[in-house]
C-alpha positions as CSV (number, residue, x, y, z in Angstrom):
1,M,0.0,0.0,0.0
2,S,1.3,3.5,-0.8
3,L,0.4,6.7,0.8
4,R,0.6,9.8,-1.4
5,H,2.1,12.5,0.8
6,S,1.2,16.0,-0.5
7,T,-0.3,16.6,3.0
8,S,-0.8,14.6,6.1
9,W,-4.5,14.8,5.7
10,M,-4.3,12.9,2.4
11,Q,-2.2,10.2,4.1
12,V,-4.7,9.9,6.9
13,G,-7.5,9.6,4.4
14,R,-5.9,6.8,2.4
15,Y,-4.7,5.0,5.5
16,M,-8.1,5.0,7.2
17,S,-9.9,4.1,4.0
18,V,-8.0,0.7,3.8
19,S,-7.4,0.0,7.5
20,S,-9.4,-2.6,9.5
21,Y,-10.6,-0.1,12.2
22,R,-14.3,-0.4,13.1
23,W,-16.6,2.5,14.0
24,H,-20.3,2.9,14.3
25,I,-21.7,3.5,10.9
26,P,-23.0,7.1,11.4
27,A,-19.5,8.1,12.7
28,V,-17.8,6.4,9.8
29,V,-20.0,8.1,7.2
30,G,-19.5,11.5,8.9
31,L,-15.7,11.0,9.1
32,L,-15.4,9.8,5.5
33,I,-17.5,12.8,4.3
34,T,-15.2,15.1,6.2
35,I,-12.1,13.6,4.9
36,Q,-13.4,13.6,1.3
37,M,-14.2,17.2,1.6
38,V,-10.8,18.0,2.9
39,T,-9.2,15.9,0.2
40,I,-11.1,17.7,-2.5
41,I,-10.0,21.0,-1.1
42,L,-6.3,20.1,-0.5
43,H,-5.7,17.5,-3.1
44,P,-7.1,18.2,-6.6
45,S,-6.4,15.3,-9.0
46,N,-3.5,17.2,-10.7
47,S,-1.6,17.5,-7.4
48,R,-0.1,14.0,-7.5
49,A,3.6,13.6,-8.2
50,S,4.6,13.2,-11.8
51,T,5.5,9.8,-13.3
52,A,9.3,9.1,-13.3
53,C,10.5,8.4,-16.8
54,A,13.8,7.9,-18.7
55,T,14.5,7.7,-22.4
56,G,17.4,6.3,-24.3
57,G,18.6,4.6,-27.4
58,P,21.8,3.4,-29.2
59,T,24.1,5.9,-30.8
60,S,23.0,4.6,-34.2
61,G,19.6,6.2,-33.6
62,A,17.9,3.1,-34.8
63,Y,15.3,3.2,-32.0
64,R,14.4,4.9,-28.8
65,A,12.8,3.5,-25.6
66,T,11.1,5.3,-22.8
67,I,10.5,3.6,-19.5
68,C,8.2,5.1,-16.8
69,L,7.6,4.1,-13.3
70,T,3.8,4.5,-13.2
71,D,3.3,3.1,-9.7
72,P,4.4,3.9,-7.0
73,L,5.2,7.6,-7.8
74,A,8.1,9.6,-6.6
75,G,7.5,10.7,-3.0
76,D,5.0,7.9,-2.1
77,I,5.0,6.3,1.3
78,L,4.9,2.5,1.1
79,V,3.3,0.4,3.8
80,G,3.3,-3.4,3.4
81,E,3.1,-4.9,-0.1
82,E,3.0,-2.4,-3.0
83,T,2.3,-3.2,-6.6
84,V,5.1,-1.8,-8.8
85,T,4.3,-1.1,-12.4
86,A,6.4,0.2,-15.3
87,S,5.5,1.0,-18.9
88,V,7.8,0.8,-21.9
89,T,7.2,2.8,-25.1
90,L,9.3,2.1,-28.2
91,S,9.9,4.0,-31.4
92,G,11.9,2.9,-34.5
93,S,13.2,-0.6,-35.2
94,A,13.8,-1.9,-31.7
95,P,15.0,-5.4,-31.0
96,A,13.2,-7.7,-28.5
97,I,13.2,-6.7,-24.9
98,R,15.0,-9.1,-22.7
99,S,13.7,-7.7,-19.4
100,V,12.8,-4.7,-17.4
101,V,15.4,-4.6,-14.6
102,Y,14.4,-3.1,-11.2
103,T,16.8,-2.1,-8.5
104,L,16.3,-0.7,-5.0
105,D,19.0,1.5,-3.6
106,Q,21.2,0.3,-6.6
107,R,20.9,-3.3,-5.4
108,P,19.3,-6.0,-7.6
109,L,15.6,-6.3,-6.9
110,L,13.8,-8.1,-9.7
111,A,13.9,-8.7,-13.5
112,D,10.6,-8.9,-15.3
113,F,10.8,-10.8,-18.6
114,E,7.2,-10.2,-20.0
115,A,4.7,-7.4,-20.2
116,P,2.9,-6.1,-18.2
117,Y,5.9,-5.2,-16.2
118,T,4.5,-5.4,-12.7
119,F,5.3,-7.1,-9.4
120,D,4.6,-6.9,-5.7
121,L,7.3,-5.2,-3.6
122,P,7.3,-6.3,0.1
123,S,8.4,-3.0,1.6
124,A,8.5,-4.5,5.2
125,R,11.5,-6.5,4.2
126,W,13.6,-3.3,4.4
127,I,14.1,-0.8,7.2
128,D,12.0,2.3,7.3
129,G,13.2,5.5,5.6
130,S,14.1,6.7,2.2
131,H,14.7,4.3,-0.6
132,T,15.3,4.8,-4.4
133,L,13.5,2.5,-6.9
134,R,14.9,2.4,-10.4
135,A,13.8,0.6,-13.6
136,K,15.6,0.2,-16.9
137,V,15.1,-1.7,-20.1
138,Q,17.6,-4.4,-21.1
139,F,17.3,-5.4,-24.8
140,A,18.2,-8.8,-26.3
141,N,21.1,-7.2,-28.1
142,G,22.7,-6.0,-24.9
143,F,21.7,-2.3,-25.0
144,V,20.4,-0.9,-21.7
145,T,18.4,2.3,-21.3
146,P,19.0,4.9,-18.6
147,A,17.0,4.2,-15.5
148,A,13.7,5.8,-14.4
149,S,14.1,6.7,-10.7
150,A,11.6,7.3,-7.9
151,G,12.4,8.3,-4.3
152,L,10.1,6.5,-1.9
153,T,9.6,6.3,1.9
154,F,9.0,2.9,3.6
155,R,7.0,3.1,6.8
156,N,6.4,-0.3,8.4
157,G,7.8,0.2,11.9
158,V,11.0,-1.7,10.8
159,T,14.1,-0.2,12.4
160,T,16.6,-3.1,11.9
161,P,17.0,-5.3,8.9
162,P,14.5,-8.2,9.2
163,T,16.1,-11.6,9.9
164,N,14.5,-14.9,9.2
165,T,15.0,-17.2,12.2
166,N,13.0,-20.1,10.9
167,T,14.5,-23.6,10.4
168,F,14.3,-25.6,7.2
169,T,13.3,-29.2,7.5
170,P,13.4,-31.5,4.5
171,T,10.1,-33.1,3.6
172,S,9.4,-36.7,2.8
173,G,6.3,-35.5,1.0
174,L,2.7,-36.9,1.2
175,T,2.1,-40.6,1.8
176,P,0.7,-42.4,-1.3
177,A,-2.1,-44.8,-1.0
178,P,-1.1,-48.4,-0.1
179,G,0.5,-50.2,-3.1
180,Q,0.8,-46.9,-5.1
181,P,4.2,-45.3,-6.0
182,L,5.4,-42.0,-4.6
183,V,4.7,-39.5,-7.3
184,V,7.6,-37.0,-7.6
185,A,7.7,-34.0,-9.9
186,A,11.0,-32.4,-10.7
187,V,12.1,-29.4,-12.8
188,G,14.4,-26.5,-12.7
189,D,15.2,-23.2,-14.5
190,G,11.6,-22.0,-14.4
191,A,10.8,-19.3,-11.8
192,S,10.9,-16.3,-14.2
193,G,7.4,-14.8,-14.3
194,R,6.9,-16.0,-17.9
195,A,3.6,-17.5,-19.0
196,T,5.5,-20.7,-19.9
197,S,6.6,-21.0,-16.3
198,R,2.9,-20.8,-15.1
199,A,2.0,-23.4,-17.7
200,V,4.7,-25.8,-16.3
201,T,3.3,-25.4,-12.7
202,D,-0.2,-26.0,-14.0
203,R,0.9,-29.2,-15.6
204,I,2.6,-30.4,-12.4
205,S,-0.4,-29.4,-10.4
206,S,-2.6,-31.7,-12.5
207,W,-0.5,-34.7,-11.3
208,S,-1.2,-34.0,-7.6
209,P,2.4,-35.0,-6.8
210,H,3.4,-36.3,-3.3
211,L,6.8,-34.6,-3.5
212,F,8.3,-31.8,-5.6
213,L,12.0,-31.3,-6.3
214,Y,13.1,-27.9,-7.6
215,L,16.4,-28.1,-9.4
216,G,17.6,-24.6,-9.1
217,D,17.6,-21.1,-10.7
218,V,15.2,-18.3,-9.8
219,Y,15.5,-15.5,-12.3
220,D,17.3,-13.3,-12.8
221,T,19.5,-13.0,-9.7
222,G,17.6,-15.0,-7.1
223,T,16.6,-12.1,-4.9
224,L,14.0,-12.6,-2.2
225,T,11.6,-10.4,-4.2
226,E,12.0,-12.6,-7.3
227,F,11.4,-15.7,-5.1
228,R,8.2,-14.2,-3.8
229,N,7.0,-13.1,-7.2
230,W,8.3,-15.6,-9.7
231,Y,8.7,-18.7,-7.6
232,G,5.6,-17.8,-5.7
233,V,4.3,-17.7,-2.2
234,N,1.0,-19.6,-2.6
235,D,0.9,-19.9,-6.4
236,L,3.3,-20.9,-9.2
237,F,6.0,-23.2,-7.8
238,G,5.2,-21.9,-4.4
239,Q,1.9,-23.8,-4.3
240,F,4.0,-27.0,-3.8
241,R,6.1,-25.4,-1.0
242,A,4.9,-27.8,1.8
243,I,6.1,-30.8,-0.3
244,T,9.2,-29.3,-1.8
245,N,12.9,-30.0,-1.4
246,P,15.0,-27.5,-3.3
247,A,18.5,-27.4,-4.7
248,V,20.3,-24.1,-5.3
249,G,21.2,-22.9,-8.7
250,N,23.9,-20.5,-10.0
251,H,21.4,-17.6,-10.6
252,E,20.6,-17.6,-6.9
253,Y,24.2,-16.4,-6.3
254,Y,24.0,-13.5,-8.8
255,S,22.5,-10.9,-6.5
256,D,25.1,-11.0,-3.6
257,R,27.3,-14.2,-4.1
258,Q,25.8,-15.6,-0.9
259,A,22.4,-17.0,-2.2
260,T,20.7,-14.9,0.4
261,G,17.3,-14.8,-1.3
262,Y,17.3,-18.6,-1.6
263,I,18.4,-19.2,2.0
264,D,15.8,-16.7,3.3
265,Y,12.9,-17.9,1.2
266,W,13.6,-21.5,2.3
267,D,13.9,-20.7,6.0
268,N,17.7,-21.0,6.2
269,V,18.0,-24.1,4.1
270,P,21.5,-25.6,4.2
271,H,23.6,-25.9,1.0
272,F,23.4,-29.7,1.2
273,Y,21.1,-32.2,3.0
274,S,19.4,-35.5,2.7
275,V,16.0,-37.1,3.5
276,D,14.3,-40.4,3.1
277,A,11.1,-40.6,1.1
278,G,9.4,-44.0,0.8
279,K,12.2,-46.5,0.1
280,W,14.4,-43.8,-1.4
281,H,17.2,-41.9,0.0
282,M,17.3,-38.4,-1.5
283,I,20.3,-36.0,-1.4
284,S,20.3,-32.3,-2.4
285,L,23.7,-30.8,-3.3
286,D,25.2,-27.3,-4.1
287,T,27.2,-27.7,-7.2
288,T,27.9,-24.0,-7.8
289,T,31.4,-22.7,-8.1
290,D,30.4,-19.9,-5.7
291,F,30.0,-22.5,-3.0
292,G,33.0,-24.5,-4.3
293,Q,32.7,-27.8,-2.4
294,T,32.6,-30.6,-4.9
295,A,36.2,-31.8,-4.5
296,P,37.7,-34.3,-2.0
297,G,38.6,-32.6,1.3
298,T,35.8,-30.0,1.1
299,G,33.0,-30.0,3.7
300,Q,30.2,-31.0,1.3
301,Y,32.2,-33.8,-0.3
302,T,33.2,-35.2,3.1
303,W,29.6,-35.0,4.4
304,L,28.3,-36.7,1.2
305,A,30.7,-39.6,1.5
306,A,29.6,-40.2,5.1
307,D,25.9,-39.8,4.3
308,L,26.1,-42.3,1.4
309,A,28.0,-44.8,3.6
310,A,25.4,-44.5,6.4
311,S,22.4,-45.0,4.2
312,D,20.9,-48.5,3.9
313,A,18.1,-47.4,1.5
314,A,17.3,-49.7,-1.4
315,C,17.4,-46.8,-3.9
316,T,19.2,-43.4,-3.9
317,L,18.4,-40.2,-5.8
318,V,20.6,-37.1,-5.9
319,F,19.3,-33.8,-7.2
320,M,21.5,-30.8,-7.9
321,H,21.6,-28.0,-10.4
322,H,24.6,-28.7,-12.6
323,P,24.8,-31.9,-14.8
324,R,28.1,-33.9,-15.1
325,F,27.4,-34.5,-18.8
326,S,25.3,-32.4,-21.2
327,L,24.5,-31.8,-24.8
328,G,23.6,-28.2,-24.2
329,D,25.5,-24.9,-24.5
330,H,26.8,-25.2,-21.0
331,G,28.3,-28.5,-21.9
332,D,30.0,-31.1,-19.6
333,N,31.2,-30.2,-16.1
334,P,34.6,-31.8,-15.5
335,S,34.8,-30.1,-12.1
336,L,32.0,-32.5,-10.9
337,Q,34.0,-35.6,-11.8
338,D,35.1,-36.3,-8.2
339,L,31.6,-35.9,-7.0
340,W,30.2,-38.1,-9.8
341,A,32.7,-40.8,-9.1
342,L,31.8,-40.8,-5.4
343,L,28.1,-41.1,-6.3
344,A,28.9,-44.1,-8.5
345,E,31.0,-45.8,-5.9
346,H,28.0,-45.8,-3.6
347,G,25.5,-47.1,-6.1
348,V,23.4,-44.0,-6.6
349,D,20.6,-44.7,-9.0
350,V,19.2,-41.4,-10.3
351,V,20.8,-38.0,-10.7
352,L,18.4,-35.1,-11.4
353,T,19.9,-31.8,-12.7
354,G,18.9,-28.6,-14.6
355,H,21.1,-25.7,-15.8
356,D,20.8,-26.4,-19.5
357,H,17.4,-25.3,-20.6
358,N,16.2,-28.5,-22.3
359,Y,15.4,-32.1,-21.5
360,Q,18.0,-34.9,-21.6
361,R,18.2,-38.5,-20.3
362,W,21.5,-40.3,-20.4
363,V,22.0,-44.0,-20.4
364,P,23.2,-45.5,-17.1
365,L,26.9,-44.6,-16.6
366,D,29.6,-45.6,-14.2
367,G,31.9,-43.3,-12.3
368,A,34.0,-42.7,-15.4
369,G,31.1,-41.9,-17.6
370,V,31.2,-45.3,-19.3
371,P,27.8,-47.0,-20.1
372,L,27.0,-49.6,-17.4
373,E,23.7,-51.3,-17.0
374,A,23.8,-50.9,-13.3
375,G,25.1,-47.4,-13.4
376,M,23.5,-44.0,-12.7
377,T,20.8,-42.5,-14.9
378,Q,21.2,-38.7,-15.2
379,F,18.3,-36.5,-16.2
380,I,18.6,-32.9,-17.2
381,V,15.2,-31.1,-16.6
382,G,16.0,-27.4,-17.2
383,T,12.5,-27.1,-18.8
384,G,10.7,-25.1,-16.1
385,G,9.7,-22.2,-18.4
386,M,12.5,-19.6,-18.7
387,N,13.5,-20.5,-22.3
388,V,14.8,-23.4,-24.3
389,Y,18.4,-24.0,-25.4
390,P,19.1,-26.1,-28.5
391,F,21.7,-28.9,-28.3
392,S,25.2,-27.9,-29.4
393,R,26.6,-31.4,-29.9
394,S,25.6,-35.1,-29.9
395,D,26.7,-38.0,-27.7
396,V,25.9,-41.7,-28.1
397,R,25.4,-41.9,-24.3
398,A,22.4,-39.5,-24.5
399,A,19.3,-41.7,-24.7
400,A,16.6,-39.1,-25.2
401,G,16.3,-35.3,-25.5
402,V,14.0,-32.4,-26.3
403,D,15.5,-29.0,-27.2
404,T,12.8,-27.0,-29.0
405,A,9.8,-25.1,-27.9
406,P,7.1,-25.7,-27.0
407,D,7.9,-29.3,-26.0
408,G,11.1,-28.0,-24.3
409,F,8.8,-26.7,-21.6
410,G,7.6,-29.4,-19.2
411,A,8.6,-31.5,-16.2
412,L,9.7,-34.9,-15.1
413,R,7.2,-37.2,-13.4
414,L,8.6,-40.0,-11.4
415,G,6.7,-42.9,-9.9
416,L,9.1,-44.2,-7.2
417,G,8.5,-47.8,-6.1
418,D,10.3,-50.0,-3.6
419,T,12.9,-51.3,-6.1
420,G,12.8,-48.9,-9.0
421,A,11.1,-46.0,-10.7
422,D,8.9,-45.2,-13.7
423,Y,9.7,-41.9,-15.4
424,Q,7.9,-39.7,-17.9
425,Y,8.8,-36.3,-19.4
426,L,5.6,-34.5,-20.1
427,T,5.3,-31.2,-22.0
428,I,3.1,-28.3,-20.9
429,D,0.5,-29.7,-23.3
430,G,0.5,-33.1,-21.6
431,V,2.4,-34.9,-24.4
432,V,4.7,-37.7,-23.2
433,R,8.1,-37.2,-25.0
434,D,10.1,-39.8,-23.0
435,S,9.2,-42.6,-20.7
436,G,10.4,-45.8,-19.2
437,H,11.4,-47.8,-16.1
438,L,14.7,-48.2,-14.3
439,D,15.6,-50.6,-11.5
440,C,17.6,-49.6,-8.5
441,S,21.1,-51.0,-8.4
442,T,20.4,-53.4,-5.6
443,H,22.3,-56.6,-6.2
444,S,23.1,-59.8,-4.3
445,S,26.0,-59.4,-1.9
446,S,27.6,-62.3,-3.8
447,T,28.4,-59.9,-6.7
448,P,32.0,-58.9,-6.3
449,P,33.4,-55.4,-7.2
450,V,35.4,-55.1,-10.4
451,V,38.7,-53.1,-10.5
452,T,40.5,-52.0,-13.6
453,A,44.1,-53.0,-13.9
454,P,46.3,-50.3,-12.3
455,V,48.5,-48.2,-14.6
456,H,51.7,-46.4,-13.7
457,T,53.0,-43.0,-14.8
458,L,55.8,-40.6,-14.0
459,T,54.8,-37.3,-12.3
460,F,56.2,-33.9,-11.6
461,T,56.7,-34.8,-8.0
462,R,60.2,-33.9,-6.8
463,L,62.5,-36.9,-6.6
464,G,63.8,-38.3,-3.4
465,V,67.5,-38.4,-2.7
466,T,67.7,-41.9,-4.0
467,N,64.1,-42.9,-4.9
468,V,61.9,-41.9,-7.8
469,P,58.1,-41.1,-7.5
470,V,55.8,-43.3,-9.6
471,K,52.0,-42.7,-9.6
472,V,49.7,-45.7,-9.8
473,T,46.0,-45.2,-10.8
474,W,43.0,-47.5,-10.9
475,S,39.2,-47.4,-11.0
476,A,36.4,-49.7,-9.8
477,T,32.7,-50.3,-10.2
478,D,30.2,-52.1,-8.0
479,P,26.4,-52.0,-7.9
480,V,26.2,-51.5,-4.1
481,G,29.3,-49.2,-3.8
482,I,32.9,-49.6,-3.0
483,N,34.0,-49.6,0.7
484,S,37.8,-49.9,0.4
485,Y,40.8,-50.9,-1.7
486,E,44.0,-52.9,-0.9
487,V,47.2,-52.1,-2.9
488,Q,50.1,-54.6,-3.1
489,L,53.5,-54.3,-4.7
490,S,55.9,-56.9,-6.0
491,T,59.7,-56.2,-6.5
492,N,61.9,-58.1,-8.9
493,G,59.3,-60.9,-9.2
494,G,59.1,-61.4,-5.5
495,P,55.9,-61.9,-3.5
496,F,53.2,-59.2,-3.4
497,K,53.1,-57.3,-0.2
498,T,50.4,-54.8,1.0
499,I,51.7,-51.3,0.8
500,A,48.5,-49.3,1.3
501,T,44.7,-49.4,1.9
502,R,42.2,-46.8,0.6
503,T,38.7,-45.9,1.6
504,A,36.1,-45.2,-1.0
505,S,36.3,-41.5,-0.3
506,Q,40.0,-41.3,-1.0
507,P,41.5,-40.9,-4.4
508,T,42.0,-44.1,-6.5
509,S,45.7,-43.4,-6.9
510,L,48.9,-43.8,-5.0
511,S,52.3,-42.1,-5.2
512,L,55.1,-44.6,-4.7
513,Q,58.8,-43.8,-4.0
514,L,60.7,-46.6,-5.8
515,A,64.4,-47.3,-6.1
516,P,65.6,-47.5,-9.8
517,G,67.2,-50.5,-11.3
518,R,64.4,-52.9,-10.4
519,R,61.2,-54.4,-11.8
520,Y,57.9,-53.7,-10.1
521,Q,54.3,-54.8,-10.4
522,V,51.2,-53.5,-8.6
523,R,47.9,-55.1,-8.0
524,V,44.6,-53.8,-6.5
525,R,41.4,-55.3,-5.2
526,A,38.3,-53.8,-3.8
527,T,35.8,-54.7,-1.1
528,N,32.2,-53.5,-1.6
529,R,29.8,-52.1,1.0
530,D,28.3,-55.6,1.6
531,G,31.8,-56.9,2.5
532,V,32.3,-58.9,-0.7
533,V,36.0,-58.9,-1.8
534,G,36.7,-58.7,-5.5
535,A,39.5,-60.3,-7.5
536,W,42.9,-58.8,-7.8
537,A,43.5,-56.5,-10.8
538,T,47.2,-56.7,-11.7
539,G,49.0,-54.1,-13.7
540,S,51.7,-54.8,-16.2
541,P,55.2,-55.1,-14.8
542,F,57.5,-52.2,-15.3
543,D,61.3,-51.5,-15.1
544,L,62.4,-48.3,-13.5
545,A,65.8,-46.9,-14.7
546,T,67.8,-43.8,-14.5
547,H,70.5,-42.3,-16.7
548,Q,72.8,-40.1,-14.6
549,E,74.4,-37.1,-16.1
550,T,77.7,-39.2,-16.2
551,D,76.1,-41.9,-18.5
552,T,78.0,-41.2,-21.7
553,T,76.7,-44.4,-23.2
554,N,73.2,-43.1,-23.5
555,I,73.8,-39.3,-23.3
556,T,75.7,-37.2,-25.8
557,Y,76.6,-33.6,-24.9
558,S,77.4,-30.9,-27.4
559,T,81.2,-30.2,-27.3
560,S,81.2,-26.6,-28.5
561,P,79.9,-25.1,-26.4
562,T,80.6,-27.6,-23.6
563,W,78.7,-28.9,-20.7
564,T,80.5,-28.7,-17.3
565,T,80.2,-30.8,-14.3
566,R,78.9,-28.9,-11.3
567,A,78.7,-30.4,-7.8
568,I,75.5,-29.5,-6.1
569,D,74.4,-30.6,-2.6
570,G,71.0,-32.3,-2.8
571,S,71.2,-33.1,-6.5
572,Y,70.4,-36.7,-7.6
573,G,73.7,-38.4,-7.3
574,G,75.5,-35.2,-6.0
575,A,76.3,-33.5,-9.3
576,V,74.8,-32.1,-12.5
577,R,76.0,-31.2,-16.0
578,S,75.4,-27.5,-16.8
579,A,75.4,-25.3,-19.9
580,V,75.0,-21.6,-20.2
581,D,75.4,-21.0,-23.9
582,H,72.3,-20.9,-26.0
583,T,73.8,-23.1,-28.7
584,A,74.4,-26.0,-26.2
585,S,72.4,-29.2,-26.5
586,V,72.3,-32.7,-25.1
587,T,70.7,-35.9,-26.6
588,V,69.5,-38.8,-24.5
589,R,68.8,-42.2,-26.0
590,F,66.4,-44.4,-24.1
591,T,64.0,-47.3,-24.5
592,G,60.7,-47.1,-22.7
593,T,57.2,-45.6,-22.7
594,H,57.7,-42.9,-20.0
595,V,60.5,-40.4,-19.6
596,A,61.3,-37.5,-17.3
597,W,64.0,-34.9,-17.4
598,V,65.3,-34.0,-14.0
599,A,67.0,-30.6,-13.6
600,T,67.6,-27.7,-11.2
601,T,65.5,-24.5,-11.0
602,C,67.4,-21.4,-9.9
603,S,67.6,-17.6,-10.1
604,D,70.2,-17.7,-12.9
605,C,68.5,-20.5,-14.9
606,G,67.2,-20.0,-18.4
607,K,64.9,-21.8,-20.8
608,A,65.2,-24.9,-23.0
609,E,63.3,-26.7,-25.7
610,I,62.6,-30.4,-25.5
611,W,62.5,-32.5,-28.7
612,I,61.2,-36.1,-28.7
613,D,62.2,-38.2,-31.7
614,G,63.0,-35.1,-33.8
615,A,59.8,-33.2,-33.0
616,K,59.6,-30.2,-30.7
617,V,57.2,-31.0,-27.8
618,A,57.8,-28.4,-25.1
619,V,59.6,-25.4,-23.8
620,R,60.6,-25.2,-20.1
621,D,61.5,-22.1,-18.1
622,L,63.8,-23.2,-15.3
623,Y,63.9,-19.8,-13.5
624,S,63.0,-19.7,-9.8
625,A,62.9,-16.6,-7.7
626,S,64.4,-18.5,-4.7
627,T,68.0,-17.6,-4.0
628,T,68.6,-21.3,-3.2
629,P,68.5,-23.6,-6.2
630,T,65.9,-26.4,-6.1
631,T,67.3,-29.7,-7.1
632,R,65.8,-33.0,-8.3
633,V,62.9,-31.4,-10.1
634,P,61.2,-33.3,-13.0
635,V,60.8,-30.3,-15.3
636,Y,59.5,-32.3,-18.2
637,V,57.5,-35.6,-18.2
638,A,56.2,-37.6,-21.1
639,N,53.9,-40.6,-20.5
640,N,52.5,-43.2,-22.8
641,L,55.1,-43.1,-25.6
642,L,55.1,-45.9,-28.1
643,P,57.2,-48.9,-26.9
644,G,60.7,-49.0,-28.3
645,P,63.8,-46.8,-28.6
646,H,63.5,-43.0,-28.5
647,T,65.6,-39.9,-28.4
648,M,65.1,-36.8,-26.2
649,E,67.1,-33.7,-27.1
650,I,67.4,-30.6,-24.8
651,R,68.4,-27.4,-26.5
652,V,69.4,-24.3,-24.4
653,L,67.6,-21.1,-25.6
654,S,68.9,-17.6,-25.7
655,S,65.6,-16.3,-24.2
656,R,65.0,-16.3,-20.5
657,H,62.7,-15.1,-17.8
658,T,62.9,-11.3,-17.4
659,N,64.1,-11.7,-13.8
660,S,66.7,-14.4,-14.5
661,T,70.4,-13.4,-14.3
662,G,71.6,-16.2,-16.7
663,N,70.8,-18.9,-19.2
664,R,71.9,-21.9,-17.1
665,V,70.4,-25.3,-17.9
666,D,71.2,-28.4,-15.9
667,L,70.8,-32.1,-16.6
668,D,70.6,-33.9,-13.3
669,A,69.2,-37.3,-14.4
670,V,66.7,-38.9,-16.9
671,I,64.1,-41.3,-15.5
672,I,62.7,-44.0,-17.7
673,L,59.8,-46.5,-17.2
674,R,59.6,-49.5,-19.5
């Protein structure tokens, strides 16, 4: 409600006319007559403040746009909820309007994507006093008009910023009738105020779902005002609030990088949580880069590993905003790989996502994204009504997809049973564009986990005084999830001995410090969550060798200019060969599939080219700001070369780091795996 404030009598008249005070009828009539007479005398119709407008256009003069704040007017006093309205007038050949953007005190307030440009402003959510409302037009081509501006006064008795002290509790939804599935509706990328968004909520409402999962993104910046207007309080998506579990999207972070509107609207919802519904365990995750907790060692990842391990539900569903794999413009999300692998290790059945504004269903995949009958089925349901993105690529792993309007607006309907789920993607017109059934990955505990044969590689890890770092990597799949790994090592054909154990939440890799001049072999086996131990997966044997800088059989140094021997404490073997002239070079002959050049980094070090089998493959800058040289550094590593003999040539360059005081290049050692 707004109070025009030309005089206090007009304010009293508007306030009393809408308040809930009760008087005897004769008194009311007399009072209203008196007020109306005073109003007529003090407030002729032309005394209202003028409408705030702003006009602008591109420098080309192709078009002009005028935006006006028609309600409230400059100088109005706002009490409670006030309807805000703007009008837009165009002249010339104007492109499509993307949105009318409203701000309050130069902070994001709301973006309106369709005419009429109107919304409800909850003024009691701000402290009393003076505030400035602005509105501008943003065109599809990027041009933005100047802003129309209106100074307002909020008067709600609010003296400190309102704080929501409520507590969010995940819901298990309504209870279906005996023998009937739990009907779950899921969609994201819809809360925008568009007519298509309302059509999606109407379609969902026709299903009478027991549970609703919103997959993130309230447009345009996820403010509380956008939540109240576009997500809805009692209508739109808000009509399902009592049975809703949400996940946060990236747009919710746009207004203040803290997702304050999302957290406030959902009564202090945590970034991640889980709940059981029927026979299903459901997990909501925050996959945004703003939150940044999808990697091992972060709080969300650690919590997720523990939550998955603790659940004994027959079926598991994870819902989050960003997909791991996608055909849309946003594409794949490699940053989610650790999270995806963790979900696969614990036998998650369904992953629901949004972000790309289309519908996609992928074939069941394992933790590496390889099709697996008992793997995870990922759905992308970014079809909530904002707009539709066309696919930008194809992938044989994508089983179904819809990327054109109007069928690209709709929602996913799941019928969750005790051991599986029926799924349907229905458009806003009720057309079924995709459907089927999937079984949960519950298998007999007699099914053992399967581990891929471990592979070995050289790394950029600094060498030990005598030992060489070798990285061993493996992967595993199991329908009920991996619990742990055992890693064993054999040296020179001797017996295998256990050297490490790994839990499912730890990386499936191990860095070994091995002595050169020996043959090694690694094997790994896994134990699943039911305690079933799988077979050993044995990697191919490998020989670890080093060529010291003194090995003139396999190393040939240029003679003019020469390489000189330099004794350095801490180097591999106690000495290095150094060159400082940019025409110096050294050629190393080796047989193997992996090679590493070990050198020194220092303040007077320069740059060098690396050539493998006559082809230039890299340039390395050996400069270090440290006043103390760093020894035993693998400055170049090449893995997975073809088996057989090779040459590696190192050429000293004339160029160097701007802070370097010289062109020095060292050869400390060459490491070979074969």
